[in-house]
C-alpha positions, 0 to 999 in steps of 0.5 A, a space after each residue: 500500500 503506497 500513498 503519494 504527495 504531489 507538490 503544487 506550485 505556481 504555473 504548474 499543474 497539480 494532480 488530485 482525484 476527488 475520491 476518498 481512496 486517493 485523497 491523500 494527494 495521489 496524482 492521476 494523469 487523467 484528471 487534472 485540477 489547476 491550482 495556484 500557490 498560496 500567495 495567489 489565492 485571494 481572500 475572496 477565493 479562499 472563502 469558498 469551497 474551491 479556494 479551500 481545496 486549492 489551499 489544501 492542494 498547495 499545503 500538501 505541495 508546501 509539505 513536499 517542498 519542505 521535505 524533499 525540495 525542488 531542484 527546479 526551484 533551486 531549493 534543497 529541502 530538509 532531506 539534503 540540508 539535514 543530510 549535510 550536517 550528518 554523515 549521510 552527504 557531503 558538499 561538492 560545491 562551494 558555499 555550503 561547507 559551513 553546514 557540511 563542516 558543522 560550522 553553520 552560517 545562518 545568513 546563507 543558503 541552504 539554511 535560509 531557504 530550508 527554514 523558510 520552507 518550515 514556516 510555509 509548510 506549517 502555516 499553510 497546513 493550518 490555513 488549509 485545515 481552517 478553510 476546509 472546516 469552514 467551506 468544504 461541503 457536507 451535503 452527503 455522507 460521501 462529502 462528509 467522509 471526503 472532508 474528514 479524510 482531507 482534514 485528517 491527512 493535513 493534521 497528520 502532515 502537520 504532525 510530521 512537520 513538527 516532528 521533523 523540526 524537533 529532530 533536526 533543529 536546535 532547541 527553542 525555534 519559533 513556530 507561528 500559529 498562522 492567525 492572521 487576525 492576531 498572530 502569535 509565535 511560540 518558541 518551542 524546544 525539541 521536546 515541546 515540538 514532539 508533544 505538539 506533533 503527538 497532539 496533531 497525530 491524535 487530532 488526525 486520528 479522531 478526525 478520520 472516519 472508517 473509509 477505505 481512504 482513511 486506512 493508509 492515513 491511520 497507518 501513517 499516523 501510527 508510524 508518526 506516533 512511534 517515531 515521536 515516542 522514540 524521540 521521547 525515549 518512550 520505547 514501549 509506547 513506540 513499539 505499541 504504536 506501530 505493532 499493527 503496521 504492515 511491513 510492506 507499507 509505504 507513504 511516499 512524497 511524490 515528485 515529477 519532471 516539472 517538480 524534481 526530487 531535489 536529491 536527484 537534482 542536486 546530486 545527479 542533474 549536477 553534482 553539487 552534493 554527493 553521498 559521504 563515505 566514512 565522513 570525518 572518521 565517525 561516518 558510516 561507510 555509505 559507499 565502501 560498504 557496497 550495501 544495496 540500500 545506498 547505491 552509487 554509480 559503479 564501474 563494471 568491476 564494482 568500483 564506484 565511478 568517480 565524478 568531478 563535483 562543482 568544487 573540482 574534487 572527486 565525488 560519487 553519484 547516488 542512485 538511491 533516487 534514480 530519476 527526477 520523479 523518484 518519490 521520497 518515502 516519509 513513513 514505511 513498514 520497515 521503520 515500524 519493524 526497526 522501532 520494534 527492534 529498538 524497543 526490544 533492545 532497550 528491554 534487553 530482549 535481544 531475540 526479538 531485536 534480531 528477529 525484527 531487524 531480520 524481518 525488515 531485511 527479509 523484504 529484499 532478496 539481496 540482504 542476508 539475515 544477520 547474527 547477533 553481535 556479542 556486546 550491547 554497544 555492537 548491538 546498538 551500532 547495528 541498530 543505528 547502522 540498519 536505520 542509516 542504510 534503510 533511511 538514507 536521504 529521508 531526513 532520519 539520520 540527523 535525528 538519530 545522531 542526536 539520539 545516540 548522544 541523548 539516549 545512548 550516552 555517546 560523546 558528540 565527537 564520537 558520533 559526528 564527523 570530526 577532525 580535519 575537513 576534506 575541503 580545508 580546516 576542521 569540523 566545527 561543533 554544530 549538531 543541529 540545524 539553525 533557523 535563518 538569521 532573518 528570523 531574529 527580527 522576530 522579537 520572540 526569537 531575537 536571541 536565537 536558539 536556546 542551545 544545540 543540546 541533543 
């Protein structure tokens, strides 16, 4: 079972089927609906059923923009920006070394436009929910079901925005409430963001009905809850949340030729960024392990094919996302199994831990079953390595590095890339993303983040 999110942007066509089964935003080439970006939806239009639906589609698009970027729009997305600060990706161009080397400059891209997409995704989801509640018709039971599915989906996506910001950004970031009449901004810690994410997932679940279209959204919510509980170190609750999730489940963010997957665009269209390999000594062997889950172009003898980046240095080209139209998974049944595995490991149940790890691996024919490492540290390393290779490029790794420090008592410089930086100088000490410097014009955030604690 797979769901898709289609990004909606100005002068481009977004696809939506007005059926409950596909209302999460799946795209049909047979039925098209022209929509504008939020800034082109006038107050008069917004105050109607047509305008409310346009806001809904654009809000879903804003989420996709925030999550995976748009190469055509010169935007990186959280997937690349968080990947650079972790050990997943490395810069292959000038100007982005500050993120890759853990010494961020909050006045320049991609930090500035990544943070801008956070606010846009959050506020437009809020506005779309409000508009649908007020203007979506409820003349028949089918109309009521459709409205419930649409609104429930938006609540779930807003939960993921808050969840992801809590995992990847520093403590104390400003989150607006999108109340144009009386605007208010809350400055929230990571822990508060996860609490609010859970609240959005709860509201999404109570909003949804019991139609066929609601089932995959309920599964998306279950994985979101499990992930938030994992962030909160509530391991039994996390496992319980995902227990019924099918291992085959996938909820995708979908892109197109006009709205490209930015990981592909920035790494394949032009080599601005690349997969990292044992970055800064502590990084995982994303290339040299030759793992089938994180793939690069290779020669006939199996060696990685070298390619000159925009910086003139030799890098390698990812093939995890082989096309501009390749979707990026937001939530999967594989993640559910690994959440259960982690909960079992924390409870000292190494048999279930290994079973769940191998249940995930059994979904592929090119991944042999693993045996249990002898020590607890090695078992933890196996868990986080499995998560890293399964979820490469999907905005998981940075949050996991922070959890290794926060929940597993690892030292920062034993987790993050450290030492000499390949493009010159040495790695800094940043462990979380920073909001754009311009956000400090907001009085609620004039002193910046409280800290970068994990």
